[in-house]
N, CA, C and O of each residue as an XYZ file, in Angstrom:
696
protein
N      15.760     11.419      4.090
C      14.794     12.118      3.263
C      15.380     12.450      1.887
O      14.656     12.498      0.893
N      16.670     12.673      1.840
C      17.311     13.041      0.583
C      17.081     11.969     -0.488
O      16.859     12.288     -1.656
N      17.136     10.705     -0.082
C      17.002      9.613     -1.049
C      15.555      9.353     -1.433
O      15.293      8.614     -2.382
N      14.612      9.948     -0.712
C      13.203      9.738     -1.025
C      12.635      8.465     -0.427
O      11.525      8.058     -0.769
N      13.393      7.830      0.468
C      12.910      6.603      1.098
C      11.787      6.907      2.079
O      11.625      8.042      2.528
N      11.014      5.876      2.404
C       9.919      6.000      3.354
C      10.471      6.368      4.729
O      11.506      5.853      5.153
N       9.785      7.245      5.404
C      10.168      7.663      6.753
C       8.884      7.856      7.548
O       7.957      8.517      7.082
N       8.827      7.284      8.742
C       7.646      7.430      9.589
C       7.432      8.903      9.931
O       8.389      9.637     10.179
N       6.184      9.320      9.941
C       5.844     10.692     10.305
C       6.214     11.006     11.753
O       6.415     12.168     12.104
N       6.303      9.984     12.585
C       6.622     10.187     14.007
C       7.863     11.058     14.187
O       7.916     11.886     15.097
N       8.862     10.872     13.322
C      10.103     11.632     13.456
C       9.884     13.136     13.327
O      10.749     13.919     13.721
N       8.741     13.551     12.782
C       8.456     14.963     12.563
C       7.436     15.514     13.555
O       7.036     16.673     13.453
N       7.010     14.685     14.520
C       6.109     15.145     15.575
C       6.926     15.875     16.637
O       8.154     15.785     16.653
N       6.251     16.589     17.514
C       6.959     17.257     18.614
C       7.738     16.228     19.437
O       8.896     16.456     19.785
N       7.102     15.100     19.745
C       7.753     14.061     20.541
C       8.957     13.482     19.804
O      10.024     13.308     20.392
N       8.786     13.186     18.523
C       9.880     12.625     17.735
C      11.065     13.564     17.641
O      12.213     13.131     17.735
N      10.796     14.848     17.455
C      11.871     15.838     17.376
C      12.559     15.997     18.727
O      13.778     16.162     18.787
N      11.791     15.950     19.805
C      12.371     16.049     21.146
C      13.287     14.865     21.426
O      14.395     15.033     21.934
N      12.814     13.655     21.088
C      13.641     12.466     21.295
C      14.916     12.531     20.457
O      15.992     12.153     20.920
N      14.789     13.008     19.240
C      15.961     13.103     18.361
C      16.974     14.107     18.898
O      18.182     13.905     18.773
N      16.485     15.179     19.489
C      17.409     16.197     20.002
C      18.189     15.702     21.213
O      19.251     16.239     21.528
N      17.674     14.690     21.890
C      18.333     14.164     23.078
C      19.089     12.871     22.816
O      19.738     12.338     23.716
N      19.012     12.371     21.609
C      19.625     11.079     21.297
C      20.994     11.263     20.663
O      21.298     12.301     20.074
N      21.803     10.231     20.800
C      23.101     10.174     20.149
C      22.956      9.246     18.964
O      22.674      8.060     19.134
N      23.147      9.769     17.764
C      22.970      8.952     16.573
C      24.292      8.696     15.886
O      25.117      9.599     15.748
N      24.488      7.472     15.458
C      25.609      7.104     14.613
C      25.207      5.853     13.863
O      24.441      5.038     14.377
N      25.703      5.695     12.677
C      25.362      4.523     11.875
C      26.055      3.272     12.400
O      25.564      2.159     12.212
N      27.181      3.455     13.050
C      27.966      2.324     13.526
C      27.670      2.067     14.993
O      27.999      2.888     15.849
N      27.049      0.932     15.285
C      26.696      0.574     16.658
C      27.924      0.427     17.551
O      27.840      0.623     18.763
N      29.075      0.079     16.949
C      30.295     -0.142     17.727
C      31.147      1.111     17.877
O      32.143      1.102     18.601
N      30.763      2.184     17.200
C      31.510      3.433     17.337
C      31.414      3.897     18.787
O      30.405      3.669     19.454
N      32.456      4.541     19.262
C      32.464      4.996     20.653
C      31.947      6.427     20.751
O      32.292      7.288     19.941
N      31.114      6.660     21.761
C      30.625      8.007     22.056
C      30.949      8.318     23.504
O      30.999      7.423     24.347
N      31.170      9.596     23.788
C      31.521      9.987     25.147
C      30.273     10.471     25.868
O      29.558     11.347     25.382
N      30.022      9.883     27.040
C      28.881     10.288     27.858
C      29.340     10.561     29.278
O      30.280      9.935     29.768
N      28.661     11.512     29.946
C      29.025     11.787     31.339
C      28.580     10.644     32.252
O      27.549     10.012     32.018
N      29.361     10.393     33.280
C      29.010      9.368     34.263
C      28.470     10.055     35.513
O      28.501     11.281     35.619
N      27.981      9.267     36.447
C      27.379      9.822     37.666
C      28.398     10.561     38.535
O      28.011     11.403     39.345
N      29.692     10.265     38.383
C      30.722     10.937     39.187
C      31.261     12.210     38.528
O      32.236     12.793     39.002
N      30.625     12.635     37.437
C      31.017     13.869     36.778
C      32.096     13.711     35.726
O      32.424     14.672     35.031
N      32.647     12.529     35.596
C      33.663     12.273     34.573
C      32.974     11.843     33.286
O      31.750     11.715     33.246
N      33.745     11.625     32.250
C      33.198     11.155     30.981
C      33.782      9.795     30.668
O      34.919      9.482     31.020
N      32.969      8.996     29.998
C      33.371      7.626     29.681
C      33.001      7.329     28.231
O      31.941      7.738     27.756
N      33.883      6.614     27.532
C      33.603      6.196     26.166
C      32.836      4.871     26.207
O      33.268      3.910     26.843
N      31.686      4.837     25.514
C      30.905      3.592     25.447
C      30.439      3.380     24.009
O      30.379      4.341     23.241
N      30.105      2.134     23.624
C      29.600      1.891     22.264
C      28.287      2.647     22.028
O      27.441      2.727     22.919
N      28.132      3.190     20.841
C      26.943      3.979     20.512
C      25.671      3.160     20.700
O      24.650      3.692     21.137
N      25.723      1.878     20.376
C      24.545      1.030     20.534
C      24.076      0.963     21.972
O      22.876      0.856     22.227
N      25.009      1.025     22.924
C      24.656      0.982     24.344
C      24.139      2.329     24.837
O      23.497      2.396     25.885
N      24.406      3.393     24.101
C      24.003      4.728     24.530
C      22.563      5.046     24.152
O      21.990      6.008     24.663
N      21.982      4.265     23.280
C      20.613      4.534     22.848
C      19.635      4.235     23.972
O      19.830      3.308     24.758
N      18.587      5.033     24.033
C      17.553      4.852     25.050
C      16.687      3.659     24.658
O      16.010      3.701     23.631
N      16.698      2.595     25.465
C      15.907      1.411     25.111
C      14.411      1.672     25.186
O      13.623      0.912     24.622
N      14.003      2.745     25.880
C      12.572      3.065     25.986
C      12.086      3.867     24.781
O      10.883      3.964     24.538
N      13.021      4.437     24.034
C      12.630      5.235     22.870
C      12.013      4.324     21.824
O      12.584      3.292     21.469
N      10.881      4.698     21.348
C      10.221      3.897     20.325
C       9.587      4.823     19.293
O       9.237      5.968     19.577
N       9.457      4.295     18.117
C       8.896      5.056     17.016
C       7.472      4.569     16.785
O       7.235      3.377     16.591
N       6.532      5.501     16.806
C       5.148      5.153     16.505
C       4.981      5.020     15.002
O       5.453      5.861     14.237
N       4.317      3.972     14.589
C       3.993      3.840     13.174
C       2.922      4.869     12.827
O       2.155      5.300     13.687
N       2.885      5.249     11.568
C       1.932      6.275     11.124
C       0.498      5.962     11.540
O      -0.239      6.860     11.947
N       0.102      4.702     11.442
C      -1.283      4.346     11.754
C      -1.615      4.481     13.233
O      -2.787      4.462     13.610
N      -0.585      4.618     14.082
C      -0.813      4.753     15.524
C      -0.684      6.183     16.016
O      -0.823      6.444     17.211
N      -0.421      7.106     15.112
C      -0.361      8.514     15.503
C      -1.757      9.022     15.837
O      -2.761      8.498     15.354
N      -1.797     10.048     16.667
C      -3.053     10.757     16.879
C      -3.202     11.774     15.746
O      -2.249     12.035     15.012
N      -4.388     12.339     15.612
C      -4.558     13.374     14.600
C      -3.709     14.593     14.941
O      -3.205     15.268     14.043
N      -3.549     14.877     16.218
C      -2.705     16.001     16.613
C      -1.267     15.770     16.162
O      -0.632     16.676     15.624
N      -0.750     14.560     16.379
C       0.615     14.252     15.944
C       0.727     14.304     14.420
O       1.712     14.814     13.887
N      -0.267     13.783     13.730
C      -0.275     13.851     12.270
C      -0.190     15.309     11.810
O       0.559     15.637     10.891
N      -0.971     16.179     12.465
C      -0.991     17.594     12.081
C       0.316     18.305     12.411
O       0.646     19.304     11.772
N       1.058     17.817     13.384
C       2.390     18.350     13.666
C       3.381     17.914     12.586
O       4.211     18.696     12.124
N       3.270     16.657     12.204
C       4.290     16.036     11.352
C       4.172     16.368      9.872
O       5.179     16.660      9.226
N       2.979     16.330      9.332
C       2.817     16.478      7.876
C       3.431     17.775      7.332
O       4.187     17.714      6.362
N       3.140     18.941      7.914
C       3.761     20.174      7.369
C       5.285     20.175      7.500
O       5.985     20.702      6.635
N       5.789     19.590      8.571
C       7.246     19.532      8.736
C       7.879     18.629      7.695
O       8.948     18.928      7.163
N       7.202     17.513      7.406
C       7.751     16.609      6.399
C       7.757     17.286      5.026
O       8.711     17.128      4.264
N       6.715     18.028      4.712
C       6.660     18.762      3.438
C       7.839     19.729      3.350
O       8.491     19.831      2.310
N       8.106     20.433      4.439
C       9.224     21.383      4.466
C      10.554     20.655      4.225
O      11.398     21.136      3.469
N      10.734     19.505      4.863
C      11.976     18.742      4.702
C      12.075     18.176      3.286
O      13.170     18.109      2.726
N      10.949     17.768      2.703
C      10.963     17.309      1.303
C      11.508     18.418      0.406
O      12.347     18.177     -0.462
N      11.020     19.629      0.628
C      11.481     20.770     -0.188
C      12.970     21.033      0.016
O      13.711     21.269     -0.938
N      13.393     20.988      1.279
C      14.800     21.235      1.588
C      15.717     20.167      0.999
O      16.898     20.420      0.762
N      15.174     18.976      0.763
C      15.967     17.873      0.227
C      15.723     17.648     -1.259
O      15.999     16.573     -1.791
N      15.200     18.680     -1.923
C      15.071     18.707     -3.387
C      14.213     17.585     -3.956
O      14.532     17.030     -5.007
N      13.124     17.248     -3.266
C      12.177     16.306     -3.844
C      11.555     16.968     -5.071
O      11.472     18.194     -5.146
N      11.127     16.169     -6.010
C      10.453     16.691     -7.193
C       9.161     17.395     -6.772
O       8.447     16.920     -5.889
N       8.872     18.525     -7.409
C       7.691     19.308     -7.048
C       6.399     18.503     -7.163
O       5.500     18.647     -6.335
N       6.305     17.650     -8.196
C       5.064     16.897     -8.354
C       4.850     15.904     -7.207
O       3.709     15.628     -6.836
N       5.919     15.376     -6.651
C       5.794     14.456     -5.506
C       5.411     15.216     -4.239
O       4.608     14.737     -3.438
N       5.982     16.388     -4.065
C       5.621     17.214     -2.904
C       4.160     17.624     -3.013
O       3.399     17.498     -2.053
N       3.770     18.115     -4.190
C       2.380     18.541     -4.408
C       1.412     17.384     -4.194
O       0.317     17.582     -3.669
N       1.807     16.177     -4.597
C       0.962     15.005     -4.415
C       0.746     14.741     -2.918
O      -0.373     14.455     -2.494
N       1.814     14.838     -2.123
C       1.674     14.626     -0.674
C       0.789     15.700     -0.043
O      -0.046     15.397      0.809
N       0.972     16.940     -0.456
C       0.125     18.020      0.060
C      -1.332     17.735     -0.278
O      -2.206     17.864      0.579
N      -1.595     17.351     -1.516
C      -2.971     17.051     -1.925
C      -3.530     15.839     -1.161
O      -4.690     15.836     -0.751
N      -2.701     14.828     -0.980
C      -3.108     13.617     -0.263
C      -3.486     13.941      1.178
O      -4.570     13.589      1.642
N      -2.582     14.612      1.875
C      -2.839     14.912      3.278
C      -3.982     15.912      3.436
O      -4.714     15.858      4.424
N      -4.145     16.818      2.482
C      -5.279     17.748      2.517
C      -6.589     17.002      2.300
O      -7.591     17.287      2.955
N      -6.574     16.047      1.379
C      -7.782     15.247      1.121
C      -8.187     14.460      2.363
O      -9.375     14.327      2.657
N      -7.204     13.940      3.088
C      -7.515     13.217      4.328
C      -8.121     14.165      5.362
O      -9.097     13.825      6.030
N      -7.537     15.353      5.487
C      -8.039     16.332      6.455
C      -9.457     16.795      6.119
O     -10.243     17.120      7.009
N      -9.768     16.820      4.832
C     -11.070     17.314      4.398
C     -12.089     16.206      4.141
O     -13.227     16.481      3.760
N     -11.687     14.974      4.347
C     -12.600     13.848      4.131
C     -13.736     13.906      5.160
O     -13.532     14.331      6.298
N     -14.905     13.484      4.756
C     -16.077     13.551      5.645
C     -15.889     12.723      6.922
O     -16.546     13.000      7.926
N     -15.022     11.731      6.907
C     -14.792     10.910      8.100
C     -13.902     11.595      9.130
O     -13.893     11.203     10.297
N     -13.159     12.606      8.715
C     -12.177     13.223      9.609
C     -12.815     13.738     10.892
O     -12.211     13.644     11.961
N     -14.021     14.280     10.803
C     -14.702     14.826     11.983
C     -15.973     14.060     12.311
O     -16.889     14.596     12.934
N     -16.022     12.803     11.889
C     -17.171     11.943     12.160
C     -17.191     11.575     13.649
O     -16.150     11.545     14.304
N     -18.382     11.300     14.168
C     -18.503     10.857     15.558
C     -17.930      9.461     15.756
O     -17.572      9.083     16.872
N     -17.845      8.698     14.673
C     -17.306      7.336     14.731
C     -15.774      7.401     14.713
O     -15.159      7.690     13.687
N     -15.186      7.126     15.864
C     -13.722      7.196     15.985
C     -13.033      6.192     15.063
O     -11.891      6.410     14.658
N     -13.716      5.089     14.726
C     -13.116      4.090     13.831
C     -12.884      4.680     12.440
O     -11.898      4.353     11.779
N     -13.772      5.530     12.011
C     -13.596      6.168     10.698
C     -12.406      7.124     10.733
O     -11.635      7.187      9.776
N     -12.254      7.862     11.820
C     -11.111      8.760     11.941
C      -9.805      7.977     11.952
O      -8.845      8.367     11.289
N      -9.760      6.879     12.696
C      -8.563      6.030     12.747
C      -8.294      5.396     11.378
O      -7.141      5.224     10.981
N      -9.361      5.056     10.671
C      -9.206      4.436      9.343
C      -8.478      5.369      8.382
O      -7.697      4.909      7.549
N      -8.721      6.663      8.487
C      -8.009      7.612      7.628
C      -6.511      7.571      7.887
O      -5.717      7.634      6.948
N      -6.116      7.465      9.151
C      -4.690      7.391      9.481
C      -4.087      6.063      9.032
O      -2.957      6.024      8.546
N      -4.842      4.977      9.195
C      -4.354      3.670      8.725
C      -4.211      3.692      7.208
O      -3.197      3.239      6.678
N      -5.200      4.205      6.511
C      -5.152      4.304      5.048
C      -3.931      5.122      4.610
O      -3.212      4.731      3.691
N      -3.707      6.249      5.270
C      -2.557      7.096      4.953
C      -1.269      6.307      5.076
O      -0.416      6.358      4.190
N      -1.127      5.576      6.174
C       0.095      4.801      6.412
C       0.276      3.717      5.351
O       1.360      3.560      4.790
N      -0.789      2.977      5.084
C      -0.710      1.885      4.109
C      -0.363      2.400      2.726
O       0.527      1.868      2.062
N      -1.061      3.430      2.295
C      -0.878      3.915      0.926
C       0.470      4.614      0.738
O       1.103      4.474     -0.309
N       0.904      5.357      1.741
C       2.202      6.024      1.611
C       3.329      5.002      1.578
O       4.282      5.165      0.816
N       3.240      3.940      2.398
C       4.254      2.861      2.348
C       4.258      2.206      0.972
O       5.317      2.001      0.378
N       3.068      1.877      0.467
C       2.966      1.227     -0.853
C       3.494      2.131     -1.953
O       4.167      1.673     -2.876
N       3.187      3.412     -1.851
C       3.663      4.348     -2.865
C       5.190      4.386     -2.884
O       5.796      4.355     -3.955
N       5.807      4.451     -1.725
C       7.280      4.477     -1.655
C       7.875      3.201     -2.238
O       8.911      3.248     -2.901
N       7.238      2.076     -2.001
C       7.742      0.816     -2.562
C       7.618      0.772     -4.083
O       8.377      0.071     -4.753
N       6.660      1.522     -4.623
C       6.417      1.461     -6.070
C       7.141      2.541     -6.871
O       7.100      2.534     -8.101
N       7.802      3.466     -6.177
C       8.492      4.556     -6.890
C       9.464      3.960     -7.915
O      10.221      3.033     -7.625
N       9.411      4.518     -9.100
C      10.325      4.086    -10.148
C       9.848      2.873    -10.931
O      10.469      2.499    -11.926
N       8.763      2.259    -10.502
C       8.247      1.105    -11.246
C       7.078      1.557    -12.117
O       6.604      2.688    -12.006
N       6.633      0.674    -12.962
C       5.489      1.000    -13.815
C       4.184      0.947    -13.025
O       3.133      1.322    -13.544
N       4.242      0.485    -11.769
C       3.043      0.367    -10.941
C       2.822      1.574    -10.040
O       1.947      1.539     -9.175
N       3.591      2.638    -10.220
C       3.470      3.813     -9.373
C       2.159      4.546     -9.666
O       1.639      4.471    -10.780
N       1.632      5.245     -8.678
C       0.376      5.975     -8.821
C       0.431      7.222     -7.957
O       1.377      7.419     -7.195
N      -0.572      8.049     -8.077
C      -0.652      9.270     -7.284
C      -1.468      9.011     -6.028
O      -2.518      8.370     -6.072
N      -0.979      9.511     -4.926
C      -1.700      9.410     -3.655
C      -2.812     10.447     -3.545
O      -3.684     10.333     -2.683
N      -2.787     11.450     -4.405
C      -3.648     12.616     -4.257
C      -5.133     12.286     -4.162
O      -5.865     12.938     -3.419
N      -5.576     11.292     -4.900
C      -7.008     10.931     -4.886
C      -7.213      9.736     -3.963
O      -6.577      8.696     -4.130
N      -8.095      9.892     -3.000
C      -8.377      8.814     -2.047
C      -9.188      7.723     -2.723
O     -10.178      7.998     -3.401
N      -8.762      6.498     -2.534
C      -9.478      5.330     -3.047
C     -10.454      4.891     -1.950
O     -10.046      4.300     -0.950
N     -11.730      5.182     -2.142
C     -12.732      4.914     -1.111
C     -12.853      3.428     -0.795
O     -13.128      3.062      0.348
N     -12.650      2.568     -1.790
C     -12.718      1.125     -1.530
C     -11.612      0.697     -0.565
O     -11.861     -0.068      0.367
N     -10.393      1.190     -0.786
C      -9.287      0.861      0.115
C      -9.479      1.506      1.485
O      -9.096      0.930      2.504
N     -10.063      2.683      1.510
C     -10.356      3.337      2.781
C     -11.399      2.534      3.558
O     -11.291      2.392      4.775
N     -12.410      2.009      2.856
C     -13.418      1.160      3.508
C     -12.772     -0.100      4.086
O     -13.142     -0.551      5.170
N     -11.805     -0.664      3.359
C     -11.085     -1.837      3.875
C     -10.312     -1.485      5.136
O     -10.270     -2.274      6.080
N      -9.700     -0.304      5.159
C      -8.969      0.143      6.353
C      -9.930      0.298      7.527
O      -9.596     -0.062      8.656
N     -11.120      0.831      7.266
C     -12.120      0.980      8.327
C     -12.539     -0.376      8.857
O     -12.671     -0.554     10.068
N     -12.748     -1.326      7.975
C     -13.114     -2.688      8.407
C     -12.015     -3.294      9.266
O     -12.299     -3.964     10.258
N     -10.778     -3.065      8.895
C      -9.649     -3.573      9.668
C      -9.639     -2.966     11.074
O      -9.425     -3.676     12.057
N      -9.867     -1.672     11.166
C      -9.931     -0.989     12.465
C     -11.093     -1.548     13.286
O     -10.946     -1.822     14.477
N     -12.223     -1.709     12.652
C     -13.401     -2.214     13.363
C     -13.187     -3.657     13.819
O     -13.604     -4.027     14.916
N     -12.539     -4.473     12.985
C     -12.230     -5.864     13.370
C     -11.320     -5.896     14.592
O     -11.528     -6.699     15.502
N     -10.313     -5.025     14.615
C      -9.417     -4.948     15.781
C     -10.203     -4.585     17.034
O      -9.969     -5.144     18.106
N     -11.134     -3.647     16.896
C     -11.960     -3.230     18.023
C     -12.812     -4.395     18.524
O     -12.906     -4.628     19.729
N     -13.425     -5.119     17.602
C     -14.258     -6.266     18.007
C     -13.424     -7.327     18.713
O     -13.874     -7.908     19.700
N     -12.239     -7.581     18.232
C     -11.357     -8.570     18.870
C     -10.996     -8.110     20.278
O     -10.994     -8.918     21.207
N     -10.693     -6.829     20.450
C     -10.378     -6.304     21.782
C     -11.568     -6.464     22.724
O     -11.405     -6.849     23.882
N     -12.769     -6.165     22.218
C     -13.965     -6.289     23.042
C     -14.214     -7.736     23.452
O     -14.552     -8.010     24.604
N     -14.048     -8.660     22.510
C     -14.215    -10.083     22.829
C     -13.179    -10.540     23.844
O     -13.493    -11.310     24.752
N     -11.967    -10.077     23.698
C     -10.895    -10.441     24.620
C     -11.224     -9.972     26.038
O     -11.008    -10.704     27.004
N     -11.737     -8.776     26.156
C     -12.133     -8.233     27.468
C     -13.251     -9.086     28.066
O     -13.221     -9.419     29.251
N     -14.224     -9.432     27.248
C     -15.339    -10.250     27.738
C     -14.860    -11.622     28.196
O     -15.314    -12.122     29.226
N     -13.960    -12.230     27.454
C     -13.430    -13.544     27.827
C     -12.683    -13.451     29.151
O     -12.864    -14.299     30.024
N     -11.841    -12.423     29.309
C     -11.113    -12.258     30.569
C     -12.043    -12.089     31.753
O     -11.783    -12.620     32.833
N     -13.135    -11.348     31.555
C     -14.098    -11.141     32.633
C     -14.787    -12.467     32.984
O     -15.022    -12.751     34.158
N     -15.106    -13.266     31.982
C     -15.731    -14.566     32.224
C     -14.770    -15.497     32.963
O     -15.179    -16.239     33.856
N     -13.502    -15.453     32.589
C     -12.495    -16.314     33.229
C     -12.324    -15.910     34.695
O     -12.181    -16.773     35.560
N     -12.336    -14.609     34.979
C     -12.203    -14.125     36.355
C     -13.373    -14.581     37.229
O     -13.200    -14.866     38.414
N     -14.553    -14.647     36.637
C     -15.753    -15.057     37.388
C     -15.727    -16.555     37.707
O     -16.337    -17.004     38.677
N     -15.021    -17.308     36.888
C     -15.031    -18.767     37.069
C     -14.200    -19.206     38.233
O     -14.110    -20.402     38.511
């Protein structure tokens, strides 16, 4: 976070924080870490082997709204603690507030709600890639055209899933 690089919101969810508290982290996969064995003794093993293979990071677009609501305020707090520029912090607060207050957030159409999370993920990734270039922009104002594209993408995925289910059912009948 100190460098301002992109970081998935998952790390700031309750689940992400719980996994982090139980994990052994080191930058060097070959570094040795000491872990207890089943016989009560301790054994040195490579850090890469100590990682939980089941641990996975959810991409922002796959978070639930509950997870998003856990993560966003925590990320803002960490941005402040890591001396991010105030205008960048304020932009994220405005961006995430705009998403929360968007008319789709509480729509009966779940695709619209998911589209807001997909849009958030896409735009925040793009913004991080553009930092420092002349192509940088503010996330604070939602681009409805890009949000509509995100909704179409979500709806297309849903249609493909539905077709896949129908095909499988037809194949089973044959």
